[in-house]
C-alpha positions as a Markdown table, in Angstrom:
| # | Residue | x | y | z |
|---|---|---|---|---|
| 1 | Met | -78.5 | 12.6 | -4.8 |
| 2 | Leu | -81.4 | 11.8 | -7.1 |
| 3 | Asn | -82.0 | 9.3 | -9.9 |
| 4 | Arg | -84.9 | 7.4 | -11.4 |
| 5 | Arg | -85.5 | 10.1 | -14.0 |
| 6 | Gly | -88.4 | 8.2 | -15.5 |
| 7 | Met | -90.3 | 8.6 | -12.2 |
| 8 | Leu | -89.6 | 12.3 | -12.0 |
| 9 | Thr | -90.6 | 12.8 | -15.6 |
| 10 | Ala | -93.9 | 10.9 | -14.9 |
| 11 | Leu | -94.6 | 13.1 | -11.9 |
| 12 | Val | -93.9 | 16.3 | -13.8 |
| 13 | Ala | -96.1 | 15.1 | -16.7 |
| 14 | Ala | -98.9 | 14.2 | -14.3 |
| 15 | Ala | -98.7 | 17.6 | -12.6 |
| 16 | Leu | -98.8 | 19.5 | -15.9 |
| 17 | Gly | -101.1 | 17.2 | -17.9 |
| 18 | Ala | -100.4 | 17.3 | -21.6 |
| 19 | Gly | -99.3 | 20.9 | -21.8 |
| 20 | Val | -95.6 | 20.6 | -21.1 |
| 21 | Gly | -93.7 | 23.5 | -22.5 |
| 22 | Thr | -90.1 | 23.6 | -23.8 |
| 23 | Ala | -87.2 | 24.4 | -21.6 |
| 24 | Pro | -85.9 | 27.9 | -21.7 |
| 25 | Ala | -82.6 | 28.5 | -23.5 |
| 26 | Thr | -79.5 | 28.7 | -21.4 |
| 27 | Ala | -76.8 | 31.3 | -21.6 |
| 28 | Thr | -73.5 | 30.5 | -23.2 |
| 29 | Val | -70.1 | 30.9 | -21.7 |
| 30 | Thr | -67.9 | 33.5 | -23.4 |
| 31 | Thr | -64.5 | 32.4 | -24.7 |
| 32 | Pro | -61.3 | 34.4 | -25.0 |
| 33 | Gly | -60.7 | 36.5 | -28.0 |
| 34 | Gln | -58.8 | 35.2 | -31.0 |
| 35 | Gly | -55.8 | 37.6 | -30.6 |
| 36 | Ala | -52.4 | 36.7 | -29.3 |
| 37 | Lys | -52.1 | 33.5 | -31.2 |
| 38 | Arg | -48.8 | 32.7 | -29.6 |
| 39 | Arg | -50.5 | 32.4 | -26.2 |
| 40 | Leu | -52.3 | 29.3 | -24.8 |
| 41 | Pro | -55.5 | 30.4 | -23.0 |
| 42 | Trp | -56.0 | 29.4 | -19.4 |
| 43 | Arg | -59.4 | 29.0 | -17.8 |
| 44 | Asn | -60.6 | 27.5 | -14.5 |
| 45 | Trp | -62.9 | 24.5 | -14.1 |
| 46 | Ser | -66.1 | 26.5 | -14.4 |
| 47 | Gly | -64.9 | 28.9 | -17.1 |
| 48 | Ser | -65.6 | 31.9 | -14.9 |
| 49 | Gln | -61.9 | 32.9 | -14.8 |
| 50 | Gln | -59.7 | 33.2 | -17.9 |
| 51 | Ser | -56.5 | 34.7 | -19.1 |
| 52 | Leu | -53.9 | 34.7 | -21.9 |
| 53 | Pro | -50.5 | 34.2 | -20.2 |
| 54 | Ala | -47.3 | 34.8 | -22.1 |
| 55 | Ala | -45.9 | 31.6 | -20.7 |
| 56 | Arg | -47.4 | 28.4 | -19.2 |
| 57 | Val | -44.7 | 26.2 | -17.6 |
| 58 | Ala | -44.5 | 23.0 | -15.6 |
| 59 | Pro | -41.1 | 22.6 | -14.0 |
| 60 | Ala | -39.9 | 19.0 | -13.4 |
| 61 | Ser | -37.7 | 19.9 | -10.4 |
| 62 | Val | -37.4 | 22.4 | -7.6 |
| 63 | Ala | -34.1 | 23.6 | -9.2 |
| 64 | Glu | -36.0 | 24.2 | -12.5 |
| 65 | Leu | -38.7 | 26.2 | -10.6 |
| 66 | Gln | -36.1 | 28.3 | -8.8 |
| 67 | Glu | -34.4 | 29.2 | -12.1 |
| 68 | Leu | -37.7 | 30.0 | -13.7 |
| 69 | Ile | -38.8 | 32.3 | -10.9 |
| 70 | Ala | -35.5 | 34.1 | -10.7 |
| 71 | Gly | -35.5 | 34.8 | -14.4 |
| 72 | Ala | -39.2 | 35.4 | -15.1 |
| 73 | Asn | -40.5 | 38.7 | -16.3 |
| 74 | Gly | -43.6 | 40.2 | -14.6 |
| 75 | Val | -46.0 | 38.3 | -12.4 |
| 76 | Val | -45.7 | 34.6 | -11.7 |
| 77 | Arg | -48.8 | 32.7 | -10.5 |
| 78 | Ala | -49.1 | 29.1 | -9.6 |
| 79 | Val | -52.0 | 27.0 | -10.8 |
| 80 | Gly | -53.4 | 23.7 | -9.5 |
| 81 | Ala | -56.6 | 22.1 | -10.7 |
| 82 | Gly | -58.4 | 25.3 | -11.4 |
| 83 | His | -61.1 | 24.6 | -8.9 |
| 84 | Ser | -61.1 | 28.1 | -7.4 |
| 85 | Phe | -63.7 | 30.5 | -8.7 |
| 86 | Met | -62.0 | 33.8 | -7.6 |
| 87 | Pro | -59.3 | 35.4 | -9.8 |
| 88 | Leu | -56.4 | 34.0 | -7.9 |
| 89 | Val | -54.6 | 32.7 | -10.9 |
| 90 | Pro | -55.2 | 34.9 | -14.0 |
| 91 | Thr | -52.2 | 36.8 | -15.3 |
| 92 | Asp | -50.9 | 37.8 | -18.7 |
| 93 | Asp | -47.4 | 37.0 | -17.6 |
| 94 | Thr | -46.4 | 33.5 | -16.3 |
| 95 | Ile | -48.6 | 30.7 | -15.0 |
| 96 | Val | -46.7 | 27.8 | -13.3 |
| 97 | Ser | -48.2 | 24.3 | -12.9 |
| 98 | Leu | -46.7 | 22.0 | -10.3 |
| 99 | Ser | -48.3 | 18.9 | -11.8 |
| 100 | Arg | -44.9 | 17.3 | -12.4 |
| 101 | Leu | -44.0 | 17.7 | -8.7 |
| 102 | Ser | -46.4 | 15.1 | -7.3 |
| 103 | Gly | -46.4 | 12.2 | -4.8 |
| 104 | Val | -44.9 | 11.3 | -1.4 |
| 105 | Val | -41.4 | 12.7 | -0.7 |
| 106 | Asn | -40.8 | 10.9 | 2.6 |
| 107 | His | -42.7 | 9.7 | 5.7 |
| 108 | Asp | -42.1 | 9.0 | 9.4 |
| 109 | Pro | -43.9 | 5.9 | 10.7 |
| 110 | Arg | -43.3 | 7.0 | 14.3 |
| 111 | Thr | -44.9 | 10.5 | 14.1 |
| 112 | Leu | -47.3 | 9.6 | 11.3 |
| 113 | Gln | -46.2 | 12.6 | 9.3 |
| 114 | Ala | -45.6 | 12.6 | 5.6 |
| 115 | Thr | -44.0 | 15.1 | 3.3 |
| 116 | Leu | -45.7 | 15.5 | -0.1 |
| 117 | Trp | -45.0 | 17.4 | -3.3 |
| 118 | Ala | -47.3 | 20.4 | -3.5 |
| 119 | Gly | -48.6 | 19.5 | -7.0 |
| 120 | Ser | -50.2 | 16.2 | -5.7 |
| 121 | Arg | -53.9 | 15.9 | -6.4 |
| 122 | Leu | -55.9 | 15.0 | -3.3 |
| 123 | Gly | -57.4 | 12.1 | -5.0 |
| 124 | Asp | -54.0 | 10.6 | -5.6 |
| 125 | Ile | -52.8 | 10.9 | -2.0 |
| 126 | Gly | -55.1 | 8.4 | -0.2 |
| 127 | Glu | -53.8 | 5.1 | -1.6 |
| 128 | Pro | -50.0 | 5.7 | -1.3 |
| 129 | Leu | -50.5 | 7.0 | 2.2 |
| 130 | Glu | -52.5 | 4.0 | 3.2 |
| 131 | Glu | -49.7 | 1.7 | 1.9 |
| 132 | Leu | -47.3 | 3.6 | 4.2 |
| 133 | Gly | -49.7 | 3.2 | 7.2 |
| 134 | Gln | -51.1 | 6.7 | 7.2 |
| 135 | Ala | -54.3 | 8.6 | 6.2 |
| 136 | Leu | -55.3 | 12.2 | 6.0 |
| 137 | Val | -57.2 | 13.4 | 9.1 |
| 138 | Asn | -60.0 | 14.8 | 6.9 |
| 139 | Met | -60.8 | 15.6 | 3.3 |
| 140 | Pro | -63.1 | 17.9 | 1.4 |
| 141 | Asp | -65.9 | 16.6 | -0.8 |
| 142 | Ile | -64.0 | 17.1 | -4.0 |
| 143 | Asp | -60.6 | 15.5 | -4.4 |
| 144 | Glu | -59.6 | 17.0 | -7.8 |
| 145 | Gln | -57.7 | 19.9 | -6.2 |
| 146 | Ala | -53.9 | 20.1 | -6.0 |
| 147 | Leu | -52.6 | 20.0 | -2.5 |
| 148 | Ala | -50.9 | 23.4 | -2.6 |
| 149 | Gly | -54.1 | 25.1 | -3.9 |
| 150 | Cys | -56.2 | 23.4 | -1.4 |
| 151 | Leu | -54.1 | 24.6 | 1.5 |
| 152 | Ala | -53.5 | 28.1 | 0.1 |
| 153 | Thr | -57.3 | 28.7 | 0.2 |
| 154 | Ala | -58.1 | 27.0 | 3.6 |
| 155 | Thr | -60.1 | 24.3 | 1.8 |
| 156 | His | -62.0 | 22.2 | 4.4 |
| 157 | Gly | -64.1 | 19.1 | 4.9 |
| 158 | Thr | -66.7 | 19.0 | 7.7 |
| 159 | Gly | -66.6 | 18.1 | 11.4 |
| 160 | Val | -67.1 | 20.3 | 14.5 |
| 161 | Asp | -63.8 | 19.0 | 16.1 |
| 162 | Ile | -61.7 | 19.1 | 12.9 |
| 163 | Gly | -60.1 | 22.1 | 11.4 |
| 164 | Cys | -59.5 | 23.0 | 7.7 |
| 165 | Met | -56.9 | 21.2 | 5.7 |
| 166 | Ser | -54.3 | 23.8 | 6.6 |
| 167 | Thr | -54.4 | 22.9 | 10.3 |
| 168 | Phe | -52.7 | 19.6 | 9.5 |
| 169 | Ile | -49.5 | 21.3 | 8.1 |
| 170 | Glu | -46.4 | 20.7 | 10.3 |
| 171 | Gly | -43.9 | 22.3 | 7.9 |
| 172 | Leu | -43.6 | 23.5 | 4.4 |
| 173 | Gln | -41.0 | 24.6 | 1.8 |
| 174 | Leu | -41.4 | 27.4 | -0.8 |
| 175 | Val | -39.5 | 29.2 | -3.4 |
| 176 | Asp | -39.5 | 33.0 | -2.8 |
| 177 | Ala | -39.4 | 35.9 | -5.3 |
| 178 | Arg | -35.6 | 35.7 | -5.6 |
| 179 | Gly | -35.8 | 32.0 | -6.5 |
| 180 | Gln | -34.4 | 31.0 | -3.1 |
| 181 | Leu | -35.7 | 27.9 | -1.3 |
| 182 | Val | -37.1 | 28.6 | 2.2 |
| 183 | Asp | -38.2 | 26.1 | 4.9 |
| 184 | Cys | -40.5 | 27.0 | 7.7 |
| 185 | Asp | -42.4 | 25.4 | 10.6 |
| 186 | Ala | -43.4 | 26.4 | 14.1 |
| 187 | Gln | -39.8 | 26.7 | 15.2 |
| 188 | Arg | -38.0 | 27.9 | 12.0 |
| 189 | Asn | -39.3 | 31.1 | 10.4 |
| 190 | Ser | -42.4 | 30.8 | 12.6 |
| 191 | Gln | -44.0 | 34.0 | 11.4 |
| 192 | Leu | -43.6 | 32.9 | 7.8 |
| 193 | Phe | -45.2 | 29.6 | 8.8 |
| 194 | Asp | -48.1 | 31.4 | 10.4 |
| 195 | Ala | -48.7 | 33.3 | 7.2 |
| 196 | Ala | -47.9 | 30.6 | 4.7 |
| 197 | Arg | -50.3 | 27.9 | 5.9 |
| 198 | Val | -53.1 | 30.0 | 4.2 |
| 199 | Ser | -51.3 | 32.3 | 1.7 |
| 200 | Leu | -53.3 | 32.6 | -1.5 |
| 201 | Gly | -49.9 | 31.9 | -3.3 |
| 202 | Ala | -48.9 | 35.5 | -2.4 |
| 203 | Leu | -45.7 | 34.7 | -0.5 |
| 204 | Gly | -44.0 | 32.3 | -3.0 |
| 205 | Ile | -44.6 | 29.0 | -4.7 |
| 206 | Ile | -45.0 | 26.1 | -2.2 |
| 207 | Thr | -43.1 | 23.0 | -3.3 |
| 208 | Gln | -43.4 | 20.6 | -0.4 |
| 209 | Val | -45.8 | 20.2 | 2.6 |
| 210 | Arg | -45.3 | 18.1 | 5.7 |
| 211 | Leu | -48.7 | 16.9 | 7.0 |
| 212 | Gln | -49.7 | 15.4 | 10.3 |
| 213 | Asn | -51.7 | 12.3 | 9.5 |
| 214 | Val | -53.3 | 9.5 | 11.4 |
| 215 | Ala | -53.3 | 5.7 | 11.1 |
| 216 | Pro | -55.6 | 4.4 | 8.3 |
| 217 | Tyr | -59.3 | 4.2 | 9.3 |
| 218 | Arg | -62.6 | 3.1 | 7.8 |
| 219 | Leu | -65.7 | 5.3 | 7.8 |
| 220 | Arg | -69.4 | 4.4 | 7.9 |
| 221 | Arg | -71.2 | 7.0 | 5.8 |
| 222 | Glu | -75.0 | 7.4 | 6.2 |
| 223 | Thr | -77.2 | 9.6 | 4.0 |
| 224 | Val | -80.8 | 10.2 | 5.2 |
| 225 | Trp | -83.6 | 12.1 | 3.4 |
| 226 | Arg | -85.5 | 14.5 | 5.7 |
| 227 | Asp | -87.9 | 17.5 | 5.8 |
| 228 | Phe | -86.1 | 20.8 | 5.9 |
| 229 | Asp | -87.6 | 21.7 | 9.3 |
| 230 | Glu | -86.5 | 18.4 | 10.8 |
| 231 | Ile | -82.9 | 19.0 | 9.5 |
| 232 | Leu | -82.8 | 22.4 | 11.2 |
| 233 | Asp | -84.2 | 20.9 | 14.4 |
| 234 | Ile | -81.4 | 18.2 | 14.6 |
| 235 | Ala | -78.5 | 19.8 | 12.8 |
| 236 | Asp | -76.5 | 21.1 | 15.7 |
| 237 | Ser | -77.0 | 17.9 | 17.8 |
| 238 | Glu | -76.1 | 15.7 | 14.9 |
| 239 | Ala | -73.0 | 17.7 | 14.2 |
| 240 | Asp | -71.9 | 17.2 | 17.8 |
| 241 | Lys | -72.8 | 13.5 | 17.6 |
| 242 | His | -70.9 | 12.5 | 14.5 |
| 243 | Arg | -67.2 | 12.7 | 13.5 |
| 244 | Asn | -68.2 | 14.3 | 10.2 |
| 245 | Phe | -71.6 | 15.8 | 9.5 |
| 246 | Glu | -73.1 | 18.0 | 6.8 |
| 247 | Phe | -76.4 | 18.5 | 5.1 |
| 248 | Tyr | -78.0 | 19.7 | 1.9 |
| 249 | Tyr | -81.2 | 21.5 | 1.1 |
| 250 | Ile | -82.8 | 21.0 | -2.3 |
| 251 | Pro | -84.4 | 24.3 | -3.4 |
| 252 | Phe | -88.2 | 24.3 | -4.0 |
| 253 | Ser | -88.6 | 20.9 | -2.4 |
| 254 | Gly | -89.0 | 21.4 | 1.3 |
| 255 | Met | -86.6 | 18.5 | 1.7 |
| 256 | Gly | -82.9 | 17.7 | 1.9 |
| 257 | Phe | -80.6 | 15.1 | 3.3 |
| 258 | Thr | -78.1 | 14.7 | 6.1 |
| 259 | Asp | -74.7 | 13.1 | 5.5 |
| 260 | Ser | -72.7 | 11.7 | 8.5 |
| 261 | His | -69.5 | 9.8 | 8.8 |
| 262 | Asp | -68.2 | 7.8 | 11.8 |
| 263 | Ile | -65.1 | 5.6 | 12.3 |
| 264 | Ser | -66.1 | 2.0 | 11.9 |
| 265 | Thr | -64.6 | -1.5 | 12.0 |
| 266 | Glu | -67.4 | -3.0 | 9.9 |
| 267 | Pro | -66.5 | -4.7 | 6.6 |
| 268 | Val | -66.5 | -2.7 | 3.4 |
| 269 | Ser | -70.0 | -2.6 | 2.1 |
| 270 | Ser | -72.6 | -0.3 | 0.3 |
| 271 | Thr | -76.3 | -0.1 | -0.3 |
| 272 | Glu | -77.5 | 1.0 | -3.7 |
| 273 | Lys | -76.1 | 4.4 | -4.4 |
| 274 | Ile | -77.9 | 7.4 | -6.1 |
| 275 | Asp | -75.9 | 9.1 | -8.8 |
| 276 | Gly | -75.3 | 12.7 | -7.7 |
| 277 | Asn | -74.6 | 14.0 | -11.2 |
| 278 | Glu | -77.8 | 12.5 | -12.6 |
| 279 | Gly | -79.5 | 14.0 | -9.6 |
| 280 | Val | -78.4 | 17.5 | -10.5 |
| 281 | Arg | -79.7 | 17.0 | -14.0 |
| 282 | Asp | -83.1 | 15.9 | -12.6 |
| 283 | Leu | -83.3 | 19.1 | -10.6 |
| 284 | Gln | -82.5 | 21.1 | -13.7 |
| 285 | Leu | -85.2 | 19.2 | -15.6 |
| 286 | Ala | -87.8 | 20.1 | -12.8 |
| 287 | Arg | -86.6 | 23.7 | -12.9 |
| 288 | Asp | -87.0 | 23.9 | -16.7 |
| 289 | Trp | -90.5 | 22.6 | -16.7 |
| 290 | Leu | -91.8 | 24.0 | -13.4 |
| 291 | Glu | -90.0 | 27.3 | -12.8 |
| 292 | Trp | -93.3 | 29.1 | -13.4 |
| 293 | Ser | -94.9 | 27.5 | -10.3 |
| 294 | Pro | -92.9 | 27.1 | -7.1 |
| 295 | Arg | -95.8 | 25.4 | -5.4 |
| 296 | Leu | -96.1 | 22.7 | -8.1 |
| 297 | Arg | -92.4 | 22.3 | -8.2 |
| 298 | Glu | -92.2 | 21.7 | -4.5 |
| 299 | Leu | -95.1 | 19.2 | -4.7 |
| 300 | Val | -93.4 | 17.2 | -7.5 |
| 301 | Leu | -89.9 | 17.3 | -6.0 |
| 302 | Gly | -91.1 | 16.6 | -2.5 |
| 303 | Ser | -93.2 | 13.7 | -3.6 |
| 304 | Tyr | -90.2 | 12.3 | -5.6 |
| 305 | Met | -87.7 | 12.7 | -2.7 |
| 306 | Lys | -90.0 | 10.9 | -0.3 |
| 307 | Thr | -89.5 | 7.8 | -2.5 |
| 308 | Leu | -85.7 | 7.9 | -2.0 |
| 309 | Gly | -84.1 | 5.4 | 0.4 |
| 310 | Asp | -81.3 | 6.0 | 2.9 |
| 311 | Glu | -77.8 | 5.1 | 1.9 |
| 312 | Ile | -75.0 | 3.4 | 4.0 |
| 313 | Thr | -71.5 | 3.0 | 2.7 |
| 314 | Val | -68.6 | 1.5 | 4.7 |
| 315 | Glu | -65.2 | 2.2 | 3.1 |
| 316 | Asn | -61.7 | 3.3 | 3.7 |
| 317 | Ser | -61.6 | 6.9 | 4.6 |
| 318 | Trp | -60.1 | 8.4 | 1.5 |
| 319 | Lys | -62.7 | 6.6 | -0.7 |
| 320 | Asn | -65.7 | 7.7 | 1.5 |
| 321 | Tyr | -65.3 | 11.5 | 1.8 |
| 322 | Thr | -65.6 | 12.6 | -1.7 |
| 323 | Ser | -68.2 | 12.7 | -4.4 |
| 324 | Glu | -67.7 | 12.9 | -8.2 |
| 325 | Arg | -68.8 | 16.3 | -9.5 |
| 326 | Asn | -69.2 | 16.3 | -13.3 |
| 327 | Val | -71.9 | 18.9 | -13.6 |
| 328 | Arg | -70.0 | 22.2 | -13.5 |
| 329 | Phe | -71.0 | 25.2 | -11.5 |
| 330 | Asn | -69.9 | 28.5 | -9.9 |
| 331 | Glu | -70.0 | 28.7 | -6.2 |
| 332 | Met | -70.1 | 31.2 | -3.3 |
| 333 | Glu | -69.4 | 29.9 | 0.2 |
| 334 | Tyr | -69.2 | 31.9 | 3.5 |
| 335 | His | -68.1 | 30.7 | 6.9 |
| 336 | Leu | -70.3 | 32.1 | 9.6 |
| 337 | Pro | -69.9 | 31.9 | 13.4 |
| 338 | Arg | -71.5 | 28.6 | 14.2 |
| 339 | Glu | -74.3 | 30.2 | 16.3 |
| 340 | Asn | -75.4 | 32.3 | 13.3 |
| 341 | Gly | -75.4 | 29.5 | 10.7 |
| 342 | Leu | -78.9 | 28.1 | 10.8 |
| 343 | Gln | -80.7 | 31.4 | 11.1 |
| 344 | Ala | -78.7 | 32.6 | 8.1 |
| 345 | Leu | -79.7 | 29.5 | 6.2 |
| 346 | Arg | -83.4 | 30.2 | 6.9 |
| 347 | Glu | -83.0 | 33.6 | 5.3 |
| 348 | Val | -81.0 | 32.2 | 2.4 |
| 349 | Arg | -83.8 | 29.7 | 1.6 |
| 350 | Thr | -86.5 | 32.5 | 1.8 |
| 351 | Ala | -84.5 | 34.8 | -0.5 |
| 352 | Leu | -83.8 | 32.0 | -3.0 |
| 353 | Glu | -87.4 | 30.7 | -3.1 |
| 354 | Thr | -89.0 | 34.1 | -3.4 |
| 355 | Gln | -86.6 | 35.8 | -5.8 |
| 356 | His | -84.7 | 33.1 | -7.8 |
| 357 | Pro | -86.9 | 30.4 | -9.3 |
| 358 | Glu | -84.1 | 29.8 | -11.8 |
| 359 | Val | -81.9 | 28.1 | -9.2 |
| 360 | Phe | -81.8 | 24.3 | -8.9 |
| 361 | Phe | -78.5 | 23.4 | -7.3 |
| 362 | Pro | -78.6 | 22.3 | -3.6 |
| 363 | Ile | -77.4 | 24.4 | -0.7 |
| 364 | Glu | -74.5 | 22.7 | 1.2 |
| 365 | Val | -73.9 | 23.2 | 4.9 |
| 366 | Arg | -70.8 | 22.1 | 6.8 |
| 367 | Tyr | -69.1 | 22.6 | 10.2 |
| 368 | Val | -65.4 | 23.5 | 10.8 |
| 369 | Lys | -63.4 | 23.9 | 14.0 |
| 370 | Ala | -61.6 | 27.2 | 14.9 |
| 371 | Asp | -57.9 | 27.6 | 14.3 |
| 372 | Asp | -55.1 | 30.1 | 14.8 |
| 373 | Ile | -53.9 | 30.6 | 11.2 |
| 374 | Trp | -53.7 | 34.3 | 10.2 |
| 375 | Leu | -55.7 | 34.2 | 7.0 |
| 376 | Ser | -57.9 | 31.2 | 7.8 |
| 377 | Pro | -61.6 | 32.1 | 7.6 |
| 378 | Phe | -61.9 | 29.9 | 10.7 |
| 379 | Tyr | -59.5 | 32.1 | 12.7 |
| 380 | Gln | -60.5 | 32.0 | 16.4 |
| 381 | Arg | -64.1 | 30.9 | 15.7 |
| 382 | Asp | -66.0 | 27.6 | 15.1 |
| 383 | Cys | -67.9 | 28.0 | 11.9 |
| 384 | Cys | -71.0 | 26.8 | 10.0 |
| 385 | Ser | -70.2 | 27.0 | 6.3 |
| 386 | Ile | -73.0 | 27.6 | 3.8 |
| 387 | Ala | -72.4 | 27.2 | 0.0 |
| 388 | Val | -74.6 | 28.2 | -2.8 |
| 389 | His | -74.1 | 27.2 | -6.5 |
| 390 | Arg | -75.2 | 28.2 | -9.9 |
| 391 | Tyr | -75.0 | 26.1 | -13.1 |
| 392 | Phe | -71.8 | 27.2 | -15.0 |
| 393 | Glu | -73.6 | 28.1 | -18.2 |
| 394 | Glu | -76.0 | 30.5 | -16.4 |
| 395 | Asp | -75.3 | 33.9 | -14.9 |
| 396 | Phe | -74.5 | 33.5 | -11.2 |
| 397 | Lys | -74.4 | 37.2 | -10.4 |
| 398 | Pro | -78.1 | 38.1 | -9.6 |
| 399 | Tyr | -78.4 | 35.1 | -7.3 |
| 400 | Phe | -75.1 | 35.6 | -5.5 |
| 401 | Arg | -75.9 | 39.4 | -5.2 |
| 402 | Thr | -79.0 | 38.5 | -3.3 |
| 403 | Ile | -77.4 | 36.0 | -1.0 |
| 404 | Glu | -74.1 | 37.6 | -0.1 |
| 405 | Pro | -75.6 | 40.4 | 2.0 |
| 406 | Ile | -77.2 | 37.7 | 4.2 |
| 407 | Phe | -73.8 | 36.1 | 4.7 |
| 408 | Arg | -72.2 | 39.4 | 5.5 |
| 409 | Lys | -75.1 | 40.4 | 7.9 |
| 410 | Tyr | -74.2 | 37.4 | 10.0 |
| 411 | Asn | -70.4 | 38.3 | 10.0 |
| 412 | Gly | -69.4 | 35.6 | 7.5 |
| 413 | Arg | -65.9 | 35.3 | 6.0 |
| 414 | Pro | -65.9 | 34.0 | 2.4 |
| 415 | His | -64.0 | 30.9 | 1.3 |
| 416 | Trp | -60.9 | 32.3 | -0.4 |
| 417 | Gly | -61.5 | 30.2 | -3.5 |
| 418 | Lys | -65.2 | 30.9 | -3.8 |
| 419 | Leu | -66.9 | 34.0 | -5.4 |
| 420 | Asn | -67.3 | 37.1 | -3.3 |
| 421 | Thr | -67.2 | 40.9 | -3.7 |
| 422 | Leu | -65.1 | 41.8 | -0.7 |
| 423 | Thr | -62.4 | 44.4 | -0.8 |
| 424 | Gln | -59.2 | 45.0 | 1.1 |
| 425 | Gln | -61.1 | 47.2 | 3.6 |
| 426 | Asp | -63.6 | 44.5 | 4.2 |
| 427 | Phe | -61.0 | 41.8 | 4.7 |
| 428 | Arg | -59.0 | 44.0 | 7.1 |
| 429 | Lys | -62.1 | 44.3 | 9.3 |
| 430 | Leu | -62.7 | 40.5 | 9.3 |
| 431 | Tyr | -59.1 | 39.3 | 9.9 |
| 432 | Pro | -57.3 | 40.6 | 13.1 |
| 433 | Arg | -53.9 | 39.5 | 11.7 |
| 434 | Trp | -54.4 | 41.0 | 8.2 |
| 435 | Asp | -51.7 | 43.6 | 8.6 |
| 436 | Asp | -49.3 | 41.0 | 10.1 |
| 437 | Phe | -49.8 | 38.8 | 7.0 |
| 438 | Ala | -49.3 | 41.9 | 4.7 |
| 439 | Ala | -46.0 | 42.7 | 6.4 |
| 440 | Val | -44.7 | 39.2 | 6.0 |
| 441 | Arg | -45.8 | 39.3 | 2.4 |
| 442 | Arg | -43.9 | 42.5 | 1.7 |
| 443 | Glu | -40.8 | 41.1 | 3.2 |
| 444 | Met | -41.0 | 37.9 | 1.1 |
| 445 | Asp | -42.0 | 39.6 | -2.1 |
| 446 | Pro | -41.2 | 43.4 | -1.9 |
| 447 | Gln | -41.7 | 43.9 | -5.7 |
| 448 | Gly | -45.1 | 42.1 | -5.8 |
| 449 | Arg | -43.9 | 39.4 | -8.3 |
| 450 | Phe | -46.6 | 37.0 | -7.0 |
| 451 | Leu | -49.4 | 39.6 | -7.1 |
| 452 | Asn | -51.8 | 39.5 | -10.0 |
| 453 | Pro | -54.3 | 42.3 | -10.3 |
| 454 | Tyr | -56.8 | 40.8 | -7.8 |
| 455 | Leu | -54.1 | 40.1 | -5.2 |
| 456 | Ala | -52.6 | 43.5 | -5.8 |
| 457 | Ser | -55.9 | 45.1 | -5.0 |
| 458 | Leu | -55.8 | 43.3 | -1.6 |
| 459 | Phe | -52.1 | 43.7 | -0.7 |
| 460 | Gly | -50.9 | 46.8 | -2.5 |
| 461 | Ala | -50.0 | 47.6 | -6.1 |
| 462 | Gly | -46.4 | 46.5 | -6.2 |
| 463 | Arg | -45.8 | 44.9 | -9.6 |
| 464 | Gly | -49.3 | 43.5 | -9.7 |
| 465 | Lys | -50.2 | 44.8 | -13.1 |
| 466 | Ser | -50.4 | 42.1 | -15.7 |
């Protein structure tokens, strides 16, 4: 994203003269209490979600998982990489990791389908699939997630003609609340299949997933720095032009960059890359020194970004989609009808830059194709997705409280794994098949054994107390 910290520091110093102040202190993240010494605390990647489960287990086989679920007391929740920011996992009862159920189960070279263990990390899938003559159709920009968690929350990449990751599912297997193994696809248990492709882990614990893949391919990725107004002028046409297209806006800079991918037969190559993690730290530095003057901050950042060159990388698809994210954050992302996206973004920028000078993380905008999955945020509508972030050690609530009403005004649906304040009533209005999903959920888990307090608030009390 950004680098050359010495240049940025020099620009800041030149703007301020000799009177550079010290950076404000940051808030600290609270940690769980010291009680319940027998319990091993769980927390998500950002630290925003925490719990003290009575048991944390990692079964080495499906049979072991079945036995565990059949005999467990209270609520059972599955956990992947902990990259969700909503309270989908926390319980005081049992947390199950599928990390030992990972890798390719089998594949079909004729149909280009592969069955994978649900505990597989996205970043570990690309190479073995390539060796089998397959590749994922698309990927998100972080590959740390476990496959089951990614699919359960309708995680997505970008591309106007490409759906979220769950649209690639051709069949899946799960363990239900009785410990029974259930298979489903479009022909067998079709209603369960419609519900289970995006399930929040509320139907059972998914063990295997059969994905529709494609032949291995290479992508040419191009990153171009532009003025914000130029990005808005070209965004829709660029999204239609490229296989994958997204863009970022850098707060208090007047600038951002577009990021496009297209299939290529060019040899693997790369121009000099800018370190995204260092870039976020540079933005934090500019915030710490220039928060008091948005105009000066924009002058410095805008001048700095005009010195940054474009980047072109040609690489195998699974290596080119993702970016390493080492600077932790909390995130809110809403999926808006595509026609509403850019106007909403204008309002988000205005609200951010008039009310929240403390924010420095870029805004991310992506495009996703409509689908027919009951709890998919992209159900029956093409979407423009807008994500806002806040550094993990700082309070995200004031900023997100300002931005969320804009997303809701434009009829957005939140990403299931990203922070939001919606209730059961809100979701029922947004999802035409909400009651159908709830009915399948009751049938699969009548006692609510997979409902922690948050999910119980969405789908009924059951045994959701933990």
